[in-house]
N, C-alpha and C positions, 0 to 999 in steps of 0.2 A: 641455434641453441633451443633447448626445450626444457619445460618443467611440467611435472604431473601433479595433480591434486584431486581430492575428493570434493565434488561439488556440493556446497552447503546452501546454495540459493533455494529459498523456499519454493517447493513444487517444481524445481528445475528451470531450464531456460525456455519457458513458454513466451508468449508474445512480448510483453513489456520488458522483462529482464533481458530477453534476446535483443530487443531493439536497443536497449541501453548498453549492452555488452558490445554490440556492433558499433555503436556511436563512439564508445571508448576506444575500440580497436582502430577505427578510422582516424582517430586523433594522432596516431603514430604513422610514420612513413614506412616502417618495415612491413614486409609481407608476413602475414600471420595466418596460421592454420590451426584448426582444432582437430584432434584425433580421438575418436572413440572406437575402441576395438580396431577393426580393420578399415573403418571409414575415416576419411579425412575431408574437411570442407574449409572454405575460406571463412575466416572470422569476421570478414567485412560484408557478409551477405546475411541479412536477417532471415530470409527464406531458407537458405541452405542450413543455417544454424538451427532453425526450428525443426527442419526435417531430420536433422541428426538425432532429434529426440532425446536430449540430455535431461535426465531426471535427477532429482535430489539424491545425494549419497552415491552417485555413480562416479567412477574415476575417469578423468579427462586429461589429455595432454595438450599443452599449448606450445606451438612451435613458432618462432619468430626469427626472421633473417633481415638484417638491415642495420642502419646506423644507430637507431634507438631501440634495438631489440631487447637490451637489458631492462630499460624502463618499461617497455611494453609488457614484458613478462611479469614484472613486479605488479604493475597496475592491474592486469587482467587476472592474475592469480588471486590478488586481493579481492577482486569482485566475486570470483567464484567461491572464495572462502567465506563470504559473508552471507548469513541467512537472510538478511534484510535487503540484499541487492535487488533492485527493481521495484522495491516497495516503499523506499524511504520518502518518496515525494507524494505518497498517496494517504488520504485520511484513513484512520484505522478502520472505518466502516467498510472501505473498499478492500482492504487487506483481508478482513474477515469474510467479506462476500466472496472473494475469489478463492480463498483458501478452503472454505468449507461450503461448497455448493450442495444443494439438495441432491439426494440420491437420484441418479438418472435411471429411469425405467422405461423400456420400450413400451409403446402403447399396447402391444400384444400381450403383455404380461398381466394386465388387469383389465377386466371388462368395465366399460363406462356405465355409470348408472343410467337408468331409463331417461331418455331425452338428452343425454349428454354426450360429449365427444372427448375421448381420452387423449392426452398428450403427455408432455414431460413437465413435471412440477419444477419450474426454473426460479421463481421468486415468490415467497410466501405472501399471504394476504388474500382477501376476497374483494370483489367489486362487481357491481351491476350498473351498466350504463349504456348509452347509445353507441351504435357502431360507427366507426370511421374507417372505411375500407381504403386500404392503400395498396393498389396493385398496379405499379408503373409498368409500361409496356416493355416487353422483352426486346433486347437489342440483338439484331441478327447480322451476321457478316454480310458485307456488300458483295453482290454477285458480279465480281469483275476481277480480272488479272492485270497486274501492273506491267506496263511496257518498260523497256530498259531505261528510257529517259524519264520515267515517272518515279523510279526508285529513290533517287536522291531527294526530290521534294517530299516524298512520302515519309522518308526517315526524318526529315526536318519537321514535318507536321507532327509526327509521333513524339519527337523530343519536346516540341513546344507544348503538346498536350500534357505530357508528364510534368513539365515545369509548371503549367497552369494549375494542375491538381495539387502539386506540392505547395504552391503559393497560396492556394485557397486554404489548405490545411494549416499552413504557417500563420495565416491571418486569423484563423479560428483559435489557434493556440495563444495568440496575443489578446484575445477578447477577455475582458474582465468577467463577463457573465457566464463563461464556461468553467464549470467546477473543476478543481484540481484533479479529481479522480478521472473525469472524462478527458481531461487533457492527456493523461497518461495513455488512454486508449487511442486518442487521435494521433499521438506521437508514434505509437506502434504502427498505425495505419500509414502514417507518413513515411516511415522506414520501408514498409512494403512497396509503396508507390515509387520509391527511388532505388529498390533493390536491384542489384546487378543481374540476378538470375532472370527476373521478370523482364527487365529491359533488354538484356542480351537475347533472350528467346524470341521476344517480339521483333527486335531489329533483324535477327537472322531470318525470320519468316518473311519480313518485308523485302529483304535482299533476294529472297527466292521468289518474289513476285506476288506475295500475298498482300492485299490492300490492308492499311493500318488497323481498321476496326476488326477485321477477321484475324489479323496477326495477334492482337491483344486478347481477343476472345480465346483463341487457341492456346496461347501461352498461359493465361490465367486458368483456363480449364484444366490444363495439364498439371499445373502446380496444385490447384485445388484438389484434383484427384489423388495426388501423392499425399497430401495432408489427410485426406479421407481414409486412407489406408493405414495410418499410424495408429498404434494401439492406445497411446496415451489420450484420454479424452480432452485435455486442454489443447494439445496440438491438433487433434482431429477437428476441433472447433475452429481452428484457424483457416480451414477451407473456406468458410463463409467470409472471412476477412479478405482473402486473396480475391475472391469473386467480387466482393464489394469494391475493392480498389480497381480491379479490371473494369468494372462498370463505370466508375468515375472517369477513368482515362478514355473510355469509349465515348462517353457523353461529351467530354472536352473535344474529342476528334470531330464529333458531329455538331458541335456548337450548341448543344442542348443542356438542360438541367433537369434533375428529377423533380417530381412534385414535392413542394416544401411541406415540412411537418411543423412549421413554427406557428401555425394558426389553427390548431385543433380546438374544437369546442370543449369547454371545461367538462372533465369527467368522462371523456370519450374512451371507448375500448378500441384500441388501435389494432386492426385486423390486417395481416399482410402475409404474402407468401414468404417474404424475407425482408428484413430491414437492415441496411448497412449500418454498422456501428457509427460510421462517419455521419450519417444522416440523423441517427437517433441521438447522438451526443449533442447535436446542435438544435434539436427540437425543443419546443416549450414543454419540458418534462413535467412541470407543475400542472399542466392541463390534462395529461394522460392519466386515466383512471386504472387502466390495465393494458397489457400487451398480449396478443395471441398471434403466433406465427406458424407457418407450415414447416419452415426450416428451424434450425437452432437446437441447442442443447443446454443443459444446466451449466456448462463451462464456456458457453459462447459469450462474446462481448455484449450481446443484447441482454443476456441474463445478468451479467455483471453490472451493467448500467441500471437495469431494473432493480436489482437488489440494493445497489448503492442509494437509489432515490426512493426506495420503499414502494415500488410499483409492482403489484402482483403480475405474474407472467406465466403463461403456459405456452410451451414451444413444441416443435416436432410433431405437429398434427398431420403432416403430409398433405395429401390432396383434400383431406377433409376440411381444411381451412377455407376452401372455396364455398363450402356449404354455409359458411357464416356471413359471406359478403352480402347476401341479400337480406339478412336479418335486420331488424330495427333495434333490438336490444340483445345484449349478451351478458350472461352472468359468468364470472371467472373465478374459479377456485384455485389459486396459486399453491395452496398447501397440498391438494390432492392431484393437481394436474388435470382438471376437468373443466370444460366450458359448456354452457347451456345456451343455445340460440333461442331467442324469443321464449324464455322460460314461462311455464305456466304459473298460476297464482301461488301455488304451494311452494314451488322452488324459489320464486321471487321473494316471497315472505321470509323464507329461511335465510336467504342471502341478505336481505335488508336487516334482519335481526342480528346476524353475524357481523355485518358491516358496522352496525350501530355499536355493538360491543367493542369492536376493534377501534373505532373512532373515539369511543369513550376512554379506552385504555390509552391511546395516543394523547388525548386531551388531558387525561389524568396525569401523565408524565410531564406534559408541557407546563403544568402549573408549578412544577418544581424547578423550572429553569432558573429563576431568580431567588430560590429559597436558600437560606443559610441554615443548615440543619443545626438545631440547638437542643441539648439535653435538658432535663428538668433542673439541673444544677447551674444552668447558664452556660455550660461549655459548648462552644461552637466547633463542629467537626467540619474542617475544610475539605471539600471535594474538588480536587484539582485534576489537571490533564497531563498525561505523558505524551510528549511530542518529540519528533525527530527532525522537523523541518518547519520553517516559517510558513510554508503553504498550508500547514495544518491548524494555524491559528484560528481561522474563521470557524472551522468545525468545532473547535473547543469552545469558542465564544457562544455559538449557537446552542451547544449542549448545556451551557450554564456553568462552565468551569470556573472555579474560584481560584484562578491563577494557574500556574504550571508547577507541578510537583516534581517533574523530571524532564529536562531538556537534554537529549542525547547528543553531545557535540561531536561524537565520532563520525556521524553521518555528514556533517559539514566538512570534515577533513577528507572523507572518502570520496566526495564528489569531484575532487580536483586531482590533477596529476602532479600537484606540488602542494606544499604546506600552505594553507590559507594565511594571508597576511594578518597582522594585528588590526589594521583598518577594516578588512573584510569581516573578521570576527566581531569587531566592535559594532559594525552596522547590524549584524544578525542579532546580537544580544540586546542592542538598543531597541530593535523592533519588538522583541519579546516583552521587555518591561513596559514599553509604551502601550502595548496591546492590552495589558492588565494593570491599569493605573491604581486600582483599589485593592489589588491582591499581590501576594509575593510570587516571584518567579525563581525557581530553583534550577540552576544550571549545573549539570554534572561535568566536571573536567574530563579531559580525554580518557576514555575507557577503551583501550584497544590493546591487542597483543598479537602474538605470532599467528593466531588462528584467523585473524582478519587484519593484516598489515595495511599500512598506508604509504603512499608515496612520500619520500623524504625521510623515512625512518627505516633503517635496516635492522630487521629482527633476527636474532639467532635461530638456528634450527633447534626445535625443542621436541622432546618425546611427548610431553603433554603441555601444550601452550596454555590450557586453562589453569594450570598450576605454576605458570612460569612468569616471564618478564612482561607484565601487563599492568594496565591501570596506573595507579599511583606509583608503583614500583618503576615502571618505565619512565614516567614523567619526571620523577625526581633525579633520574640519571640523564635526562635530557633537558637541563634547565633552559637552554636556548629556546627550545620549542615551548616548554611549559611556561616560562616567564612571558612569552608573547601572548599566550592565552590569558594569563593572570592580569596583564596590563590591560588587555581589551575588556576584561570583566570589570576591572576597577573603573575604567572610563565609562562603561555602560551603567554602572551603579549610580551615576549622577542623575539618570533619567527615571528611576523608579525603585521599587523595593526588590532588589536583586539579592539572592542568596546563592552561595556556591557550595557544591557538595563533592567530596573526594571519594572515588570508587576504590574498591579492593583494599580497604584499610585493614591492617593486621596488627599494627603497633602504634603506640602513642607517639613514638619518634617520627612517624610519617607525617603526623599533623604538625609537629613542631618544626620539622624541616620545611614544610610548605609555608608556614607562618613566616619563617625567615626569608623565603623567597618573595612572599607578598610584600614584606617590608622593603626589600631591595627594589621592587617594582614601584612602590610609592615614591621612593627617593628618585628613581629615574624619571618618573612622570613630573615630579616637582622641578627637577633640573631643566626639563624641556618645557616647563610651564604649560603642561597639558592638564586640563581639568579632570579630576577623578573623585569618586566617592568612596564608600566603604561597603563591605558586604559581610553578612554573617557567614561563618565557615562551619559547615556541618560535614558529616560523614555518612556514607552508605554502610549499612550493616548487612554484609553478604558472606563473610567468612566466619567459620566457627571460632577463630581466634577473636574476632571483634565481638562476638556474642559473650565469650568467656571473660573478656576484659572490659565489657560495656561500662561498668561503674568508673573505671579509670578513664575511658574515652569520654565519658559524659562530663568530666571535669575540664576537658579541653575543647570539646565541640559545642557549637551553638545549637545544634539539633541533630537528631538521628532520622534516617530514612531507611526502612528495611526493604531490601531488594529480594523479594521472595523467590524469584526465578533462580538466581545463582545460590542463594542461601540454601534452598532445597537441594540443589545439585551437590553442593559441598558437604552438607550434613549427611545426606544419603549416600555420598560417594558414588553417584550415578550420573554419568554424562547425559545432560538433557537433550543432546542431539542424537543420542543413540537409541533407536527404537527397541533394541533388545532389553533395555533396562528402563523403558518408559514408565512401567508400573511403579517404580520406586520414586519417580519424580512427582510426589504427591504432597502438596503443602499441608494437607490435613493430617499427615503422619504425626503421631504424638511427639516425636523427637523434634520436628520442625515447629510445631505449635508451642512446645515448651521453650524453644529457643526464642520465639517471638515474644512470649510472655516475659522471659528473663530480660530481654532488651527494653521492653516497655517499662518494666519495674525500675531498671537502672535509670532510665530517662526521667521517670516521674520523681524519683528520689533526688535527682540532681536539679529538678525544676526546668528541664529543657523539653522542647517539642519533640515528640516521637511520631513519625509518619510512616507510610508504606507506599512504595512505588512499583511493586511487582504486580503481576496480573491478578493475584489473589485479592488485591485491594478492591476490585470491582465486583466481587462475588457476594450477592445478597445473602447467601447462606452462612458466610463467614463474617460479614460485617459486624453483627451483634457481638461476636466473640472478641474481635479486634478492639471494639469500643470498650468492652469490659476489661481488656488488658490495659487500657489507658491510651490508646492511639487517638490523636486529635486531628490527623490529616491523612487522607486516603487519595492517592493519585492513580489514575487509570486511563484507558483509552477513552476519547470523547464519547463514543457510542455507549459506554457503560455508565456514564454520569447520571442520566435522569433516573434510572432504576436504583442506583446507589443512594441518591438523594431521597427517593421515596422510602427505601428501607430505613434510612436514618430518621426520617420524619415519623414513621410508624414506631420506631424504636423509642423516640423521644416521647410520644404519646403514652406508650406503655409504661415508661419509667415515671411519668408524671401521675399516672392513675393510682 
């Protein structure tokens, strides 16, 4: 059996989404293939899947044959239909870094300034510091042919080496000091290390008498070359990942390890021909001042790691990188993609001045971490975080989040091939409220529909699922599933200031029906003698209907939270996933801003909190207007919080003047 869909995964099935898709496919016994045009590949091979070059908004067919084919199709189609697939476990900073890399320009397009070497601007920022040259020896094939009786032991040796590399990566994934973002990259590399294509090609070469090191080098080189020929820059950058994994397997075969990067001098400029993402993810990243490589591009995992950790990087220097190995000091301009070996006094002074300004900016934002923005009338504006997984809690805390303004529970549901149990949900919600004991945590009930289905719920075929059976509409018709979530939330409310928010509200009746279900849940927990608390029940304002009846909703709801992403989509009647009408999805459109002001007015008059949890909440240019409307809570990605707090602080000073 088979089903077709249009891929909604952001940027398509590049490394991490592909790895997660393959992991999901491997959880089923059925044989599963993906078909794109005339090409068909196994859905259980990360390498083959990436080489298929599946991009966002392309049509793809999933074929499954076996005992669990129906379940496999449902789960895999759901993955492909969700724009957040492959991103949900990463901090927002990583998502932004991977989604919007700097423009990649070949060195030949622009001449380097005098004394400089031109490369690819891969991660913004400037730095000047001492050189740490990292040029590990090249691994060469061993000059020997296997005899017939050596083939079986060689295969066993190869399999042991693969297992050893996978175990090392598994250990790294379990380490607490490895950032969640870097774990995503290591997970993708781990999938490549166990990929059936790389393993089968290597084993076939060994059976033909090629010694293991040579077999791995040949197999990895062939796959790397295939990736290098792909048009898509994300997939083309995976050539480096395949080479890096092949190198690790070769080192395991030789019983050797690469030079460690965990003891770099503070502020070093790391100079290398290439750096495996595996090695860089485990390095002491806080000691690295900048990265310069001969290989790599703006979409490579080296660039993604650098951007995630705020490390300036210039990549793609080619052979010119060797001219830097003998330098004592290097100045790196990650904005322009230029490096200066042993810069003269004038260049060094310019870099020092730019670096001082950048550090001052970073320091200036750091002072807002613990700030509670307060207007001259004493009103505190809460700046909270939008999260989709518990792995993002640390990033929110580091940014100075004043609680959570939106926790998307659908990602919790979509991670599993079955509905998450009440206990499983309770544990997650408990983690959230305990992480922010001084602030409120707003959890949105399941907001999902036919455009991104989940296992355990059968969605009808709909012409326009964005206007169909989704959000609160679906939940109220599935009380078995909805009450399980509500009971988990009531139980978690014992541990902190928990608030619950209902999505896609269009009528007052939807709130009242939910309240009746909550009361049923209270009685059920009482009967079972399970401890529970209570929570404030609010609504998301994202439909035009909710805007127009906001005064009526305000009499029933404890708070409002404006979801600008969907509100803009519905008011402008423009699908936010459709590039053809992207220009209409503008929150600053007078119609959208008027709707926001209407909602804020209704909330103020009713005496309830009005917040915002759409992407617009973090825009410094719009924050003053939102505050003028009367919003007192703004929730955004953790990366946007420091600038939002600074904007509010400056706004408070102006209003007091």
